MARMISE-787925 format. One record per residue (C-alpha): residue in one letter; z negated, y, x. Coordinates in steps of 0.02 Angstrom, whole numbers, plus 50000, padded with zeros to 5 digits. Each point is the difference from the previous one (the first is absolute). Layout:
BEGIN
<pt><type>A</type><c3>Z</c3><c2>Y</c2><c1>X</c1></pt>
...
//
This chain:
BEGIN
<pt><type>M</type><c3>47902</c3><c2>48278</c2><c1>52894</c1></pt>
<pt><type>G</type><c3>49922</c3><c2>50139</c2><c1>50113</c1></pt>
<pt><type>R</type><c3>49857</c3><c2>49982</c2><c1>50113</c1></pt>
<pt><type>K</type><c3>49873</c3><c2>50077</c2><c1>49879</c1></pt>
<pt><type>A</type><c3>50052</c3><c2>49886</c2><c1>49858</c1></pt>
<pt><type>A</type><c3>49987</c3><c2>49853</c2><c1>50122</c1></pt>
<pt><type>R</type><c3>49825</c3><c2>50043</c2><c1>50053</c1></pt>
<pt><type>M</type><c3>49944</c3><c2>50016</c2><c1>49826</c1></pt>
<pt><type>A</type><c3>50071</c3><c2>49832</c2><c1>49959</c1></pt>
<pt><type>V</type><c3>49913</c3><c2>49918</c2><c1>50140</c1></pt>
<pt><type>A</type><c3>49836</c3><c2>50087</c2><c1>49954</c1></pt>
<pt><type>Q</type><c3>50020</c3><c2>49944</c2><c1>49820</c1></pt>
<pt><type>A</type><c3>50042</c3><c2>49815</c2><c1>50064</c1></pt>
<pt><type>E</type><c3>49840</c3><c2>50001</c2><c1>50116</c1></pt>
<pt><type>A</type><c3>49891</c3><c2>50062</c2><c1>49858</c1></pt>
<pt><type>A</type><c3>50063</c3><c2>49867</c2><c1>49885</c1></pt>
<pt><type>N</type><c3>49975</c3><c2>49864</c2><c1>50129</c1></pt>
<pt><type>G</type><c3>49823</c3><c2>50063</c2><c1>50032</c1></pt>
<pt><type>Y</type><c3>49959</c3><c2>49992</c2><c1>49815</c1></pt>
<pt><type>L</type><c3>50060</c3><c2>49827</c2><c1>49995</c1></pt>
<pt><type>S</type><c3>49900</c3><c2>49932</c2><c1>50137</c1></pt>
<pt><type>S</type><c3>49840</c3><c2>50091</c2><c1>49941</c1></pt>
<pt><type>D</type><c3>49844</c3><c2>49890</c2><c1>49953</c1></pt>
<pt><type>A</type><c3>50001</c3><c2>50078</c2><c1>49828</c1></pt>
<pt><type>D</type><c3>50173</c3><c2>49941</c2><c1>49972</c1></pt>
<pt><type>R</type><c3>49956</c3><c2>49825</c2><c1>50064</c1></pt>
<pt><type>K</type><c3>49850</c3><c2>49988</c2><c1>49879</c1></pt>
<pt><type>A</type><c3>50107</c3><c2>50056</c2><c1>49862</c1></pt>
<pt><type>L</type><c3>50130</c3><c2>49867</c2><c1>50031</c1></pt>
<pt><type>A</type><c3>49866</c3><c2>49869</c2><c1>50014</c1></pt>
<pt><type>V</type><c3>49929</c3><c2>50051</c2><c1>49824</c1></pt>
<pt><type>L</type><c3>50180</c3><c2>49987</c2><c1>49934</c1></pt>
<pt><type>D</type><c3>50018</c3><c2>49832</c2><c1>50069</c1></pt>
<pt><type>E</type><c3>49838</c3><c2>49938</c2><c1>49920</c1></pt>
<pt><type>I</type><c3>50066</c3><c2>50066</c2><c1>49828</c1></pt>
<pt><type>D</type><c3>50161</c3><c2>49921</c2><c1>50026</c1></pt>
<pt><type>T</type><c3>49926</c3><c2>49828</c2><c1>50048</c1></pt>
<pt><type>A</type><c3>49872</c3><c2>50012</c2><c1>49850</c1></pt>
<pt><type>E</type><c3>50141</c3><c2>50043</c2><c1>49875</c1></pt>
<pt><type>R</type><c3>50107</c3><c2>49853</c2><c1>50073</c1></pt>
<pt><type>D</type><c3>49860</c3><c2>49875</c2><c1>49975</c1></pt>
<pt><type>L</type><c3>49979</c3><c2>50065</c2><c1>49817</c1></pt>
<pt><type>A</type><c3>50185</c3><c2>49983</c2><c1>49958</c1></pt>
<pt><type>P</type><c3>50041</c3><c2>49851</c2><c1>49884</c1></pt>
<pt><type>R</type><c3>50069</c3><c2>49858</c2><c1>50086</c1></pt>
<pt><type>D</type><c3>50093</c3><c2>49924</c2><c1>49839</c1></pt>
<pt><type>T</type><c3>50188</c3><c2>50006</c2><c1>50008</c1></pt>
<pt><type>A</type><c3>50024</c3><c2>49937</c2><c1>49823</c1></pt>
<pt><type>V</type><c3>50047</c3><c2>50175</c2><c1>49937</c1></pt>
<pt><type>V</type><c3>50145</c3><c2>50010</c2><c1>50120</c1></pt>
<pt><type>A</type><c3>50050</c3><c2>49826</c2><c1>49978</c1></pt>
<pt><type>G</type><c3>50009</c3><c2>50026</c2><c1>49811</c1></pt>
<pt><type>A</type><c3>50116</c3><c2>50145</c2><c1>50020</c1></pt>
<pt><type>F</type><c3>50134</c3><c2>49896</c2><c1>50082</c1></pt>
<pt><type>S</type><c3>49966</c3><c2>49830</c2><c1>49926</c1></pt>
<pt><type>G</type><c3>50150</c3><c2>50000</c2><c1>49881</c1></pt>
<pt><type>P</type><c3>50159</c3><c2>49897</c2><c1>50028</c1></pt>
<pt><type>L</type><c3>50142</c3><c2>50084</c2><c1>50092</c1></pt>
<pt><type>R</type><c3>50157</c3><c2>50039</c2><c1>49897</c1></pt>
<pt><type>M</type><c3>50176</c3><c2>50026</c2><c1>50063</c1></pt>
<pt><type>K</type><c3>50074</c3><c2>50172</c2><c1>49953</c1></pt>
<pt><type>V</type><c3>50184</c3><c2>49996</c2><c1>49939</c1></pt>
<pt><type>K</type><c3>50107</c3><c2>50127</c2><c1>50095</c1></pt>
<pt><type>R</type><c3>50116</c3><c2>50091</c2><c1>49875</c1></pt>
<pt><type>E</type><c3>50177</c3><c2>50043</c2><c1>50053</c1></pt>
<pt><type>P</type><c3>50029</c3><c2>50181</c2><c1>50011</c1></pt>
<pt><type>E</type><c3>50091</c3><c2>50067</c2><c1>49844</c1></pt>
<pt><type>D</type><c3>50168</c3><c2>50086</c2><c1>50022</c1></pt>
<pt><type>T</type><c3>50014</c3><c2>50164</c2><c1>49901</c1></pt>
//
């Protein structure tokens, strides 16, 4: 990597770090956290649907011997 490419990479990294630490970004993340919390509170707590899918008895599978051709 040449010096010019390294300088460009450093400048891009500094710009990205500056964006992530801006007040606008913090406010946007706070709004997303509020939405996530609200959706989590609205999620159904009933696990009967999942329990019903796996409530059947376990059955042993018979392994077949390979056939010689």
